[in-house]
TIFINU-811884 format. One line per field, with one value per atom (N, C-alpha, C): residue in one letter; atom name; x, y, z. Coordinates in Angstrom, 1 decimal, always signed. Example, Ala and Ser with C-alpha at 12.3 -4.5 7.8 and 13.67 -1.06 7.14 Angstrom:
BEGIN
residuo: a/a/a/s/s/s
atomo: N/CA/C/N/CA/C
c1: +13.2/+12.3/+13.2/+12.8/+13.7/+12.9
c2: -5.7/-4.5/-3.3/-2.2/-1.1/+0.0
c3: +7.8/+7.8/+7.8/+7.1/+7.1/+7.9
REM end
This chain:
BEGIN
residuo: m/m/m/s/s/s/a/a/a/s/s/s/i/i/i/a/a/a/l/l/l/p/p/p/m/m/m/v/v/v/a/a/a/r/r/r/r/r/r/l/l/l/s/s/s/d/d/d/l/l/l/l/l/l/s/s/s/p/p/p/p/p/p/i/i/i/g/g/g/a/a/a/n/n/n/d/d/d/k/k/k/p/p/p/k/k/k/r/r/r/k/k/k/t/t/t/m/m/m/d/d/d/r/r/r/a/a/a/r/r/r/t/t/t/d/d/d/e/e/e/d/d/d/q/q/q/e/e/e/l/l/l/v/v/v/a/a/a/r/r/r/t/t/t/q/q/q/s/s/s/g/g/g/d/d/d/a/a/a/s/s/s/a/a/a/f/f/f/d/d/d/q/q/q/l/l/l/v/v/v/v/v/v/k/k/k/y/y/y/s/s/s/p/p/p/r/r/r/l/l/l/y/y/y/g/g/g/l/l/l/v/v/v/y/y/y/n/n/n/m/m/m/t/t/t/a/a/a/n/n/n/h/h/h/e/e/e/d/d/d/t/t/t/n/n/n/d/d/d/l/l/l/l/l/l/q/q/q/d/d/d/i/i/i/f/f/f/a/a/a/k/k/k/a/a/a/y/y/y/k/k/k/a/a/a/i/i/i/r/r/r/g/g/g/f/f/f/r/r/r/g/g/g/k/k/k/s/s/s/s/s/s/f/f/f/y/y/y/t/t/t/w/w/w/i/i/i/h/h/h/s/s/s/i/i/i/a/a/a/v/v/v/n/n/n/m/m/m/t/t/t/l/l/l/n/n/n/f/f/f/l/l/l/k/k/k/k/k/k/r/r/r/g/g/g/r/r/r/r/r/r/y/y/y/h/h/h/l/l/l/s/s/s/l/l/l/d/d/d/d/d/d/v/v/v/d/d/d/a/a/a/s/s/s/i/i/i/q/q/q/n/n/n/d/d/d/k/k/k/e/e/e/f/f/f/i/i/i/e/e/e/l/l/l/t/t/t/a/a/a/s/s/s/s/s/s/s/s/s/p/p/p/v/v/v/r/r/r/e/e/e/a/a/a/d/d/d/l/l/l/s/s/s/e/e/e/l/l/l/q/q/q/k/k/k/r/r/r/l/l/l/n/n/n/e/e/e/a/a/a/l/l/l/m/m/m/k/k/k/l/l/l/s/s/s/d/d/d/e/e/e/h/h/h/r/r/r/a/a/a/v/v/v/v/v/v/t/t/t/m/m/m/f/f/f/h/h/h/i/i/i/q/q/q/g/g/g/m/m/m/p/p/p/h/h/h/a/a/a/e/e/e/i/i/i/s/s/s/k/k/k/i/i/i/l/l/l/r/r/r/v/v/v/s/s/s/e/e/e/g/g/g/t/t/t/v/v/v/r/r/r/s/s/s/r/r/r/l/l/l/f/f/f/y/y/y/a/a/a/n/n/n/r/r/r/q/q/q/l/l/l/q/q/q/n/n/n/y/y/y/l/l/l/d/d/d/e/e/e/f/f/f/r/r/r/k/k/k/n/n/n/p/p/p/v/v/v/s/s/s
atomo: N/CA/C/N/CA/C/N/CA/C/N/CA/C/N/CA/C/N/CA/C/N/CA/C/N/CA/C/N/CA/C/N/CA/C/N/CA/C/N/CA/C/N/CA/C/N/CA/C/N/CA/C/N/CA/C/N/CA/C/N/CA/C/N/CA/C/N/CA/C/N/CA/C/N/CA/C/N/CA/C/N/CA/C/N/CA/C/N/CA/C/N/CA/C/N/CA/C/N/CA/C/N/CA/C/N/CA/C/N/CA/C/N/CA/C/N/CA/C/N/CA/C/N/CA/C/N/CA/C/N/CA/C/N/CA/C/N/CA/C/N/CA/C/N/CA/C/N/CA/C/N/CA/C/N/CA/C/N/CA/C/N/CA/C/N/CA/C/N/CA/C/N/CA/C/N/CA/C/N/CA/C/N/CA/C/N/CA/C/N/CA/C/N/CA/C/N/CA/C/N/CA/C/N/CA/C/N/CA/C/N/CA/C/N/CA/C/N/CA/C/N/CA/C/N/CA/C/N/CA/C/N/CA/C/N/CA/C/N/CA/C/N/CA/C/N/CA/C/N/CA/C/N/CA/C/N/CA/C/N/CA/C/N/CA/C/N/CA/C/N/CA/C/N/CA/C/N/CA/C/N/CA/C/N/CA/C/N/CA/C/N/CA/C/N/CA/C/N/CA/C/N/CA/C/N/CA/C/N/CA/C/N/CA/C/N/CA/C/N/CA/C/N/CA/C/N/CA/C/N/CA/C/N/CA/C/N/CA/C/N/CA/C/N/CA/C/N/CA/C/N/CA/C/N/CA/C/N/CA/C/N/CA/C/N/CA/C/N/CA/C/N/CA/C/N/CA/C/N/CA/C/N/CA/C/N/CA/C/N/CA/C/N/CA/C/N/CA/C/N/CA/C/N/CA/C/N/CA/C/N/CA/C/N/CA/C/N/CA/C/N/CA/C/N/CA/C/N/CA/C/N/CA/C/N/CA/C/N/CA/C/N/CA/C/N/CA/C/N/CA/C/N/CA/C/N/CA/C/N/CA/C/N/CA/C/N/CA/C/N/CA/C/N/CA/C/N/CA/C/N/CA/C/N/CA/C/N/CA/C/N/CA/C/N/CA/C/N/CA/C/N/CA/C/N/CA/C/N/CA/C/N/CA/C/N/CA/C/N/CA/C/N/CA/C/N/CA/C/N/CA/C/N/CA/C/N/CA/C/N/CA/C/N/CA/C/N/CA/C/N/CA/C/N/CA/C/N/CA/C/N/CA/C/N/CA/C/N/CA/C/N/CA/C/N/CA/C/N/CA/C/N/CA/C/N/CA/C/N/CA/C/N/CA/C/N/CA/C/N/CA/C/N/CA/C/N/CA/C/N/CA/C/N/CA/C/N/CA/C/N/CA/C/N/CA/C/N/CA/C/N/CA/C/N/CA/C/N/CA/C/N/CA/C/N/CA/C/N/CA/C/N/CA/C/N/CA/C/N/CA/C/N/CA/C/N/CA/C/N/CA/C/N/CA/C/N/CA/C/N/CA/C/N/CA/C/N/CA/C/N/CA/C/N/CA/C/N/CA/C/N/CA/C/N/CA/C/N/CA/C/N/CA/C/N/CA/C/N/CA/C/N/CA/C/N/CA/C/N/CA/C/N/CA/C/N/CA/C/N/CA/C/N/CA/C/N/CA/C/N/CA/C/N/CA/C/N/CA/C/N/CA/C/N/CA/C/N/CA/C/N/CA/C/N/CA/C/N/CA/C/N/CA/C/N/CA/C/N/CA/C/N/CA/C/N/CA/C/N/CA/C/N/CA/C
c1: -3.2/-2.4/-1.3/-0.9/+0.2/+1.5/+2.4/+3.7/+4.5/+4.4/+5.1/+4.2/+4.5/+3.7/+4.5/+4.1/+4.9/+4.6/+5.6/+5.4/+6.0/+5.3/+5.8/+6.6/+7.7/+8.5/+7.9/+6.9/+6.1/+6.3/+7.5/+7.7/+7.0/+6.1/+5.4/+6.4/+6.4/+7.3/+6.8/+7.8/+7.5/+6.8/+7.0/+6.3/+4.8/+4.3/+2.8/+2.4/+3.3/+3.0/+2.5/+2.9/+2.5/+1.2/+0.6/-0.7/-1.8/-2.7/-3.8/-4.7/-5.4/-6.3/-7.6/-8.3/-9.6/-10.6/-11.2/-12.1/-13.5/-14.4/-15.7/-16.5/-16.2/-16.9/-16.5/-15.3/-14.8/-15.3/-15.9/-16.3/-17.3/-18.4/-19.4/-18.8/-17.9/-17.3/-16.4/-15.7/-14.9/-15.8/-16.9/-17.8/-18.3/-18.6/-19.0/-17.9/-16.7/-15.6/-15.3/-15.4/-15.2/-16.2/-17.5/-18.5/-18.3/-17.8/-17.5/-16.4/-15.4/-14.2/-14.6/-15.5/-15.9/-16.7/-17.6/-18.4/-17.4/-16.5/-15.6/-14.7/-14.2/-13.4/-14.2/-15.5/-16.3/-16.5/-16.6/-16.8/-15.5/-14.3/-13.1/-12.8/-13.1/-12.9/-13.8/-15.0/-15.9/-15.4/-14.9/-14.3/-13.1/-12.3/-11.1/-11.4/-12.4/-12.8/-13.4/-13.9/-14.5/-13.4/-12.1/-11.0/-10.5/-10.9/-10.5/-9.2/-8.0/-6.8/-6.6/-7.1/-6.9/-7.6/-8.7/-9.3/-8.4/-7.7/-6.8/-5.6/-5.2/-4.2/-4.6/-5.9/-6.4/-6.4/-6.6/-6.5/-5.1/-4.1/-2.7/-2.3/-2.7/-2.4/-3.0/-4.2/-5.0/-4.3/-3.9/-3.4/-1.9/-1.2/+0.3/+0.9/+0.4/+1.0/+0.8/-0.4/-0.7/+0.1/+0.1/+0.8/+2.3/+2.8/+4.2/+4.6/+3.8/+4.0/+4.0/+3.0/+2.8/+4.0/+4.4/+5.5/+6.8/+7.1/+8.3/+8.5/+7.5/+7.6/+7.8/+7.5/+7.8/+9.1/+9.7/+10.9/+12.1/+11.8/+12.8/+13.8/+13.4/+14.2/+13.5/+13.9/+13.2/+13.2/+14.3/+14.4/+13.5/+13.6/+12.7/+11.2/+10.9/+9.5/+9.0/+9.9/+9.5/+9.3/+10.2/+10.0/+8.8/+8.5/+7.4/+6.1/+6.1/+4.8/+4.5/+5.5/+5.3/+4.7/+5.3/+4.8/+3.3/+3.1/+1.7/+0.7/+0.9/-0.1/-0.2/+0.9/+0.9/+0.0/+0.2/-0.6/-2.1/-2.3/-3.7/-4.4/-3.6/-4.2/-4.6/-3.7/-3.9/-5.1/-5.3/-6.3/-7.7/-7.7/-8.9/-10.1/-10.0/-11.2/-11.9/-11.2/-11.8/-12.3/-12.1/-12.5/-14.0/-14.7/-16.2/-16.8/-16.0/-16.5/-17.0/-16.5/-16.9/-16.3/-15.2/-14.6/-14.4/-14.1/-13.8/-12.5/-12.4/-11.1/-10.0/-10.3/-9.3/-8.7/-9.6/-9.1/-8.4/-8.9/-8.3/-6.9/-6.7/-5.4/-4.4/-4.9/-4.0/-3.6/-4.5/-4.2/-3.2/-3.3/-2.2/-0.9/-0.9/+0.3/+1.0/+0.2/+0.8/+1.3/+0.5/+1.0/+2.2/+2.3/+3.5/+4.7/+4.5/+5.6/+6.1/+5.2/+5.6/+6.4/+5.9/+6.6/+8.0/+8.1/+9.4/+10.3/+9.8/+10.7/+11.2/+10.3/+10.7/+11.8/+11.7/+12.7/+14.0/+13.9/+15.0/+15.8/+15.2/+16.0/+15.9/+14.8/+14.7/+14.6/+15.2/+15.1/+13.9/+13.2/+12.1/+12.6/+12.4/+12.8/+11.8/+10.5/+9.5/+8.4/+7.7/+6.6/+5.5/+4.9/+3.9/+2.6/+2.3/+1.2/+1.3/+2.6/+2.8/+2.6/+3.1/+3.0/+1.5/+0.8/-0.7/-1.4/-1.1/-1.8/-1.5/-0.2/+0.2/-0.3/-0.3/-0.8/-2.3/-3.1/-4.5/-4.9/-4.0/-4.3/-3.5/-2.8/-2.1/-3.0/-2.8/-3.7/-3.6/-2.4/-2.3/-3.0/-3.0/-3.7/-5.2/-5.7/-7.1/-7.6/-6.7/-7.1/-6.9/-5.9/-5.6/-6.2/-6.4/-6.9/-5.7/-5.8/-4.7/-4.4/-5.3/-5.1/-4.0/-3.6/-2.6/-1.2/-0.8/+0.5/+1.7/+2.7/+3.8/+4.6/+4.5/+5.3/+4.7/+3.4/+2.8/+3.5/+4.1/+4.8/+6.2/+6.7/+8.1/+8.2/+9.4/+9.8/+10.3/+9.7/+10.0/+11.4/+11.9/+13.2/+14.3/+14.1/+15.1/+15.0/+13.8/+13.6/+13.2/+13.2/+12.9/+13.7/+15.0/+15.9/+15.7/+15.6/+15.4/+14.1/+13.0/+11.7/+11.8/+12.5/+12.7/+13.5/+14.5/+15.3/+14.5/+13.6/+12.8/+11.8/+11.2/+10.2/+10.9/+12.1/+12.8/+13.2/+13.2/+13.5/+12.3/+11.1/+9.9/+9.8/+9.1/+8.9/+8.1/+8.2/+7.5/+6.0/+5.4/+3.9/+3.6/+4.4/+4.1/+4.3/+5.3/+5.6/+4.5/+3.9/+2.8/+1.6/+1.3/+0.2/+0.4/+1.6/+1.9/+1.8/+2.3/+2.3/+0.8/+0.0/-1.4/-2.2/-2.0/-2.8/-2.2/-1.0/-0.4/+0.0/+0.5/+1.0/-0.1/-0.8/-1.9/-3.2/-3.4/-4.7/-5.8/-5.5/-6.6/-7.2/-8.5/-9.2/-8.8/-9.1/-8.8/-9.6/-10.8/-11.7/-11.1/-10.6/-10.0/-8.7/-7.9/-6.7/-7.0/-8.0/-8.3/-8.8/-9.5/-9.9/-8.7/-7.8/-6.6/-5.7/-5.5/-4.7/-5.4/-6.7/-7.6/-7.4/-7.4/-7.3/-8.4/-8.6/-9.7/-9.2/-10.2/-9.8/-9.0/-9.4/-8.6/-7.2/-6.9/-5.5/-4.8/-5.5/-4.9/-4.6/-5.5/-5.2/-4.1/-4.0/-2.9/-1.6/-1.5/-0.3/+0.1/-0.8/-0.6/-0.1/-0.7/-0.3/+1.1/+1.4/+2.8/+3.8/+3.5/+4.4/+4.6/+3.5/+3.6/+4.5/+4.4/+5.1/+6.6/+6.9/+8.3/+8.9/+8.1/+8.6/+8.8/+7.9/+8.1/+9.4/+9.7/+11.0/+12.2/+12.1/+13.3/+13.4/+12.3/+12.4/+12.8/+12.5/+12.9/+14.4/+15.0/+16.4/+17.1/+16.5/+17.1/+17.0/+15.9/+15.8/+16.8/+17.1/+18.1/+19.5/+19.7/+21.0/+21.0/+20.6/+20.5/+21.9/+21.8/+23.0/+23.3/+24.5/+24.9/+25.2
c2: +25.9/+25.1/+25.9/+25.7/+26.4/+26.1/+27.0/+26.9/+25.7/+25.4/+24.2/+23.4/+22.1/+21.2/+20.6/+20.7/+20.1/+18.6/+17.8/+16.4/+15.8/+15.2/+14.6/+13.4/+13.2/+12.0/+10.9/+10.2/+9.2/+7.9/+7.3/+6.0/+4.9/+4.2/+3.2/+2.1/+1.6/+0.5/-0.8/-1.6/-3.0/-3.8/-3.4/-4.2/-4.2/-3.2/-3.2/-4.5/-5.2/-6.4/-7.5/-7.3/-8.3/-7.9/-6.8/-6.5/-7.4/-7.7/-8.6/-8.0/-8.8/-8.3/-7.8/-7.0/-6.4/-7.5/-7.6/-8.7/-8.4/-9.4/-9.2/-8.1/-8.0/-7.1/-5.7/-5.5/-4.1/-3.6/-4.5/-4.1/-3.0/-3.1/-2.0/-0.7/-0.7/+0.6/+1.1/+0.2/+0.7/+1.3/+0.7/+1.2/+2.6/+2.8/+4.1/+5.2/+4.8/+5.7/+6.0/+4.9/+5.1/+6.1/+6.0/+6.8/+8.3/+8.5/+9.8/+10.4/+9.6/+10.0/+10.4/+9.6/+9.9/+11.2/+11.5/+12.7/+13.9/+13.8/+14.9/+15.2/+14.1/+14.2/+14.8/+14.4/+15.0/+16.5/+16.9/+18.4/+19.1/+18.6/+19.2/+19.2/+18.1/+18.0/+19.0/+19.2/+20.1/+21.6/+21.9/+23.2/+23.4/+22.4/+22.5/+22.8/+22.0/+22.2/+23.6/+24.2/+25.6/+26.7/+26.2/+27.2/+27.4/+26.7/+26.9/+26.0/+26.6/+25.9/+25.4/+26.1/+25.7/+24.4/+24.1/+22.8/+21.6/+21.9/+20.8/+20.7/+21.8/+21.7/+20.8/+20.9/+20.0/+18.5/+18.3/+16.9/+16.4/+17.3/+17.0/+16.6/+17.4/+17.2/+15.9/+15.6/+14.4/+13.1/+13.2/+11.9/+11.8/+12.8/+12.7/+11.5/+11.4/+10.2/+8.9/+8.6/+7.3/+7.1/+8.1/+8.0/+7.9/+8.6/+8.6/+7.1/+6.5/+5.1/+4.2/+4.4/+3.5/+3.7/+4.9/+5.1/+4.7/+5.0/+4.6/+3.1/+2.4/+0.9/+0.3/+1.1/+0.6/+1.0/+2.1/+2.6/+2.4/+2.4/+2.3/+3.4/+4.6/+5.7/+7.0/+7.7/+8.9/+10.0/+10.2/+11.3/+11.0/+9.8/+9.5/+9.6/+9.2/+9.3/+10.7/+11.6/+13.0/+13.6/+13.3/+13.8/+13.2/+11.9/+11.3/+11.9/+12.1/+12.7/+14.1/+14.9/+16.2/+16.0/+15.1/+14.9/+14.3/+13.4/+12.8/+13.8/+14.7/+15.7/+16.8/+17.1/+18.0/+17.5/+16.2/+15.6/+15.5/+15.2/+15.1/+16.5/+17.5/+18.9/+19.3/+18.9/+19.3/+18.5/+17.3/+16.4/+16.4/+17.1/+17.0/+17.6/+18.6/+19.2/+18.1/+17.1/+16.0/+14.9/+15.0/+13.9/+14.0/+12.9/+12.9/+12.0/+11.5/+10.7/+9.3/+8.8/+7.4/+6.4/+6.8/+6.1/+7.1/+6.7/+7.6/+8.3/+9.5/+10.2/+9.4/+8.7/+7.8/+6.8/+6.1/+5.2/+5.9/+7.0/+7.8/+8.3/+8.8/+9.4/+8.2/+7.1/+5.9/+5.3/+5.3/+4.8/+5.6/+6.9/+7.8/+7.5/+7.4/+7.1/+5.8/+4.8/+3.4/+3.4/+3.9/+3.9/+4.7/+5.9/+6.8/+6.1/+5.5/+4.8/+3.6/+2.8/+1.7/+2.2/+3.2/+3.8/+4.3/+4.9/+5.4/+4.2/+3.2/+2.0/+1.3/+1.3/+0.7/+1.6/+2.9/+3.8/+3.7/+3.4/+3.2/+2.0/+1.1/+0.0/-1.3/-1.5/-2.8/-3.9/-5.0/-6.2/-7.1/-7.6/-8.5/-9.9/-10.8/-12.2/-13.1/-12.7/-13.5/-12.6/-13.1/-12.4/-12.4/-11.2/-11.1/-11.8/-11.8/-12.5/-14.0/-14.5/-15.9/-16.3/-15.5/-15.7/-15.8/-14.7/-14.7/-15.9/-16.4/-17.5/-18.8/-19.0/-20.2/-20.3/-19.1/-19.1/-19.4/-18.8/-19.0/-20.5/-21.3/-22.8/-23.6/-22.9/-23.6/-24.2/-25.5/-26.2/-25.5/-25.2/-24.5/-23.2/-22.5/-21.2/-21.4/-22.4/-22.6/-23.0/-23.8/-24.3/-23.2/-22.3/-21.4/-20.0/-19.2/-17.8/-16.9/-15.8/-14.8/-14.2/-14.3/-13.7/-14.4/-15.5/-16.3/-15.7/-14.7/-14.0/-14.7/-15.1/-15.7/-14.8/-13.5/-12.6/-12.5/-12.8/-12.7/-13.6/-14.7/-15.7/-15.2/-14.2/-13.8/-13.1/-13.2/-12.5/-11.1/-10.1/-8.7/-8.3/-8.6/-8.1/-8.8/-10.0/-10.7/-10.6/-10.4/-10.4/-9.1/-8.0/-6.7/-6.4/-6.5/-6.2/-7.2/-8.5/-9.5/-9.3/-8.9/-8.7/-7.6/-6.5/-5.4/-5.8/-6.6/-7.1/-8.0/-8.8/-9.7/-9.0/-7.9/-7.1/-6.5/-6.1/-5.4/-6.4/-7.7/-8.8/-9.1/-8.7/-8.9/-8.0/-8.4/-7.5/-6.3/-5.2/-4.0/-4.2/-4.9/-5.1/-5.9/-7.0/-7.8/-7.0/-6.2/-5.4/-4.4/-3.9/-2.9/-3.5/-4.8/-5.5/-5.8/-6.2/-6.5/-5.2/-4.1/-2.8/-2.4/-2.5/-2.0/-2.9/-4.3/-5.2/-5.3/-5.7/-6.0/-4.7/-3.7/-2.5/-1.5/-1.2/-0.2/-0.7/-2.0/-2.6/-2.4/-2.3/-2.2/-3.5/-3.6/-4.9/-5.2/-6.4/-6.9/-6.0/-5.7/-5.0/-3.6/-2.9/-1.6/-1.7/-2.7/-2.8/-3.1/-3.9/-4.3/-3.0/-2.1/-0.9/+0.0/+0.1/+0.9/+0.4/-0.9/-1.5/-1.8/-1.8/-2.1/-3.5/-4.4/-5.8/-6.5/-7.8/-8.5/-8.8/-9.0/-9.4/-10.7/-11.6/-12.9/-12.7/-11.7/-11.4/-10.8/-9.9/-9.4/-10.5/-11.4/-12.6/-13.4/-13.7/-14.5/-13.8/-12.5/-11.8/-11.8/-11.6/-11.6/-13.0/-14.0/-15.4/-15.6/-15.3/-15.5/-14.7/-13.4/-12.6/-13.2/-13.7/-14.3/-15.5/-16.3/-17.5/-17.2/-16.1/-15.7/-15.2/-14.4/-13.9/-15.1/-16.1/-17.2/-18.0/-18.1/-18.7/-17.9/-16.6/-15.8/-16.0/-16.0/-16.1/-17.5/-18.5/-19.9/-20.0/-19.3/-19.3/-18.7/-17.6/-16.9/-17.8/-18.5/-19.4/-20.6/-21.0/-22.1/-21.6/-20.3/-19.8/-18.4/-18.4/-17.1/-16.5/-15.1/-14.3/-14.3/-14.7/-14.8/-13.5
c3: -5.0/-4.1/-3.5/-2.3/-1.7/-2.4/-2.3/-2.9/-2.4/-1.2/-0.6/+0.2/+0.3/+1.1/+2.2/+3.4/+4.5/+4.6/+4.3/+4.3/+5.6/+6.5/+7.7/+7.4/+8.2/+8.1/+8.9/+8.2/+9.0/+8.2/+8.3/+7.8/+8.7/+8.2/+9.0/+9.3/+10.6/+11.0/+10.4/+10.1/+9.6/+10.7/+11.9/+13.0/+12.8/+12.1/+11.8/+11.1/+10.4/+9.8/+10.8/+12.1/+13.1/+13.7/+13.4/+14.0/+13.5/+14.4/+14.1/+13.1/+12.2/+11.2/+11.9/+11.2/+11.7/+11.9/+13.0/+13.3/+12.8/+12.9/+12.4/+13.2/+14.5/+15.3/+15.0/+14.4/+14.1/+12.8/+11.9/+10.6/+10.5/+11.4/+11.4/+11.7/+12.7/+13.1/+12.0/+11.3/+10.2/+9.1/+8.8/+7.7/+8.1/+9.4/+9.8/+9.6/+10.0/+9.8/+8.4/+7.5/+6.1/+5.5/+5.9/+5.4/+5.8/+7.1/+7.6/+6.8/+6.5/+5.8/+4.4/+3.7/+2.4/+2.3/+3.3/+3.3/+3.4/+4.3/+4.5/+3.2/+2.6/+1.4/+0.3/+0.1/-0.9/-0.8/+0.4/+0.7/+0.3/+0.7/+0.4/-1.1/-1.7/-3.2/-3.9/-3.5/-4.1/-3.9/-2.8/-2.5/-3.3/-3.5/-4.3/-5.7/-6.2/-7.6/-7.9/-6.8/-6.9/-6.8/-6.6/-6.5/-5.2/-4.1/-2.8/-2.6/-2.7/-2.6/-1.2/-0.2/+1.2/+1.5/+0.7/+0.9/+0.5/-0.6/-1.0/-0.1/+0.5/+1.6/+2.7/+3.0/+4.1/+3.7/+2.4/+1.9/+2.0/+1.7/+1.7/+3.2/+4.1/+5.5/+6.0/+5.5/+5.9/+5.4/+4.1/+3.5/+3.4/+3.8/+3.8/+4.6/+5.9/+6.7/+6.0/+5.6/+5.0/+3.7/+2.8/+1.6/+1.8/+2.8/+3.0/+3.4/+4.3/+4.7/+3.5/+2.7/+1.5/+0.5/+0.2/-0.8/-0.1/+1.1/+1.7/+1.8/+2.1/+2.2/+0.8/-0.2/-1.6/-2.1/-1.6/-2.1/-1.2/+0.1/+1.2/+1.1/+0.7/+0.6/+0.9/+2.0/+2.5/+1.4/+0.8/-0.2/-1.4/-1.9/-3.0/-2.6/-1.4/-0.9/-0.8/-0.3/-0.3/-1.7/-2.6/-4.0/-4.6/-4.4/-5.0/-4.4/-3.1/-2.5/-3.1/-3.3/-3.9/-5.3/-6.1/-7.4/-7.4/-6.5/-6.4/-6.1/-5.1/-4.8/-5.9/-6.5/-7.7/-8.8/-9.1/-10.1/-9.8/-8.5/-8.0/-8.1/-7.8/-7.8/-9.2/-10.2/-11.6/-12.1/-11.6/-12.2/-11.4/-10.3/-9.5/-10.1/-11.0/-11.6/-12.5/-12.9/-13.7/-12.8/-11.5/-10.6/-10.5/-10.8/-10.8/-9.7/-8.9/-7.7/-8.0/-9.2/-9.5/-8.5/-7.9/-6.8/-5.7/-4.5/-3.4/-3.7/-3.1/-3.2/-2.6/-1.5/-0.9/-1.9/-2.7/-3.7/-4.8/-5.2/-6.3/-6.0/-4.8/-4.5/-4.2/-3.7/-3.5/-4.8/-5.8/-7.1/-7.8/-7.7/-8.2/-7.6/-6.2/-5.5/-5.9/-5.9/-6.3/-7.7/-8.6/-10.0/-10.3/-9.6/-9.8/-9.2/-8.0/-7.4/-8.1/-8.7/-9.5/-10.8/-11.4/-12.6/-12.2/-11.0/-10.6/-10.3/-9.7/-9.4/-10.7/-11.7/-13.0/-13.6/-13.6/-14.1/-13.3/-12.0/-11.2/-11.5/-12.3/-12.8/-12.0/-11.2/-10.5/-11.5/-11.2/-12.1/-11.7/-12.7/-12.4/-12.7/-11.7/-11.8/-12.5/-12.4/-13.0/-13.6/-14.6/-15.2/-14.2/-14.0/-13.0/-13.4/-14.7/-15.2/-15.0/-15.3/-15.1/-13.6/-12.7/-11.3/-10.9/-11.3/-11.0/-11.4/-12.7/-13.2/-12.5/-12.1/-11.5/-10.1/-9.4/-8.0/-7.9/-8.9/-8.9/-8.9/-9.5/-9.6/-8.5/-7.6/-6.6/-5.5/-5.2/-4.3/-2.9/-2.5/-1.2/-1.1/-2.2/-2.3/-2.2/-2.8/-2.8/-1.4/-0.6/+0.7/+1.8/+1.6/+2.7/+2.3/+3.3/+3.1/+3.1/+2.5/+2.3/+3.7/+4.7/+5.9/+6.8/+6.4/+7.2/+6.8/+7.5/+7.2/+7.9/+7.1/+7.8/+8.7/+8.5/+9.4/+10.7/+10.9/+12.3/+13.3/+12.7/+13.6/+14.0/+13.4/+13.6/+14.9/+15.5/+16.7/+16.2/+16.6/+16.1/+16.4/+17.6/+18.1/+17.3/+16.8/+16.1/+14.6/+14.1/+12.6/+12.0/+12.7/+12.2/+10.9/+11.0/+9.9/+8.8/+9.1/+8.0/+7.3/+8.0/+7.4/+6.4/+6.8/+5.9/+4.6/+4.8/+3.7/+2.8/+3.5/+2.7/+1.8/+2.4/+1.6/+0.4/+0.5/-0.6/-1.7/-1.3/-2.3/-3.2/-2.8/-3.5/-4.8/-5.8/-6.9/-6.4/-7.2/-6.8/-6.6/-7.5/-7.4/-6.2/-5.9/-4.7/-3.4/-3.4/-2.2/-2.0/-3.1/-3.0/-2.3/-2.7/-2.1/-0.7/-0.3/+1.1/+1.9/+1.4/+2.1/+2.3/+1.3/+1.5/+2.4/+2.3/+3.1/+4.5/+4.7/+6.0/+6.8/+6.1/+6.9/+7.0/+5.9/+6.0/+6.3/+6.3/+6.7/+5.8/+4.5/+3.5/+3.2/+3.0/+2.6/+1.1/+0.8/-0.6/-1.6/-1.3/-2.3/-2.6/-1.5/-1.8/-2.6/-2.3/-3.0/-4.5/-4.8/-6.2/-6.9/-6.2/-6.9/-7.2/-6.3/-6.4/-7.6/-7.6/-8.6/-9.9/-9.9/-11.0/-11.5/-10.6/-10.8/-10.0/-10.3/-9.5/-8.1/-7.2/-5.9/-5.9/-6.8/-6.9/-7.2/-8.1/-8.4/-7.2/-6.4/-5.2/-4.2/-4.0/-3.1/-3.6/-4.9/-5.4/-5.2/-5.5/-5.3/-3.8/-3.0/-1.5/-1.1/-1.6/-1.2/-1.7/-2.9/-3.4/-2.6/-2.3/-1.5/-0.1/+0.5/+1.8/+1.8/+0.8/+0.7/+0.5/-0.3/-0.5/+0.8/+1.5/+2.8/+3.8/+3.7/+4.6/+4.3/+3.0/+2.6/+3.1/+3.0/+3.4/+4.9/+5.7/+7.1/+7.5/+6.8/+7.1/+6.9/+5.9/+5.7/+6.9/+7.5/+8.6/+9.8/+10.0/+11.2/+11.1/+9.9/+9.8/+10.0/+9.6/+9.7/+10.4/+11.7/+12.4/+12.5/+12.6/+12.8/+14.3/+14.7/+16.1/+16.6
REM end
């Protein structure tokens, strides 16, 4: 692995939350792109495992923008994001010889990134207002959750020019786990199935956390609409 890794300052904008979801007609195209990505990653992983450090450098360049956006939207701090990304890729490089391809490299590297970021945030001392298990259980039985789909994002109704700052503030009020799900689903466009693999939880749990986070965001935005800043 090279001595230093150039990490681009690519913080994804919160306005991406307002982007429309992938439609049914786009799914075949996405599957083709995913397959091509997986094939390329497998080749680079195999070369890295054979001792070709330049192959891992290509993986770093390829995944830095996405992982930067993921980590930054969870930490809201550029310096912390840069430090974490260095640690994430260092850990991945050390562990890659044991990577057997049971999941895609995409899922594997994102899992490392999310887990390391969550651990960092816990050490940073964020306070948890509710037990995550209690929230998951209560949401699973929520009538509104059963009737609505998780794709109905409250932030898509927001006016970006007025609520950009408030949306960011609202995201930071969520628990780390809920903000991670919102980041992966709304900002990075990951499907529920991929998020469940990364977090190692059921798709139902992903949907319930997303539903709870959306409802919290909606509450924050409703407060802003009732008391707008002049």
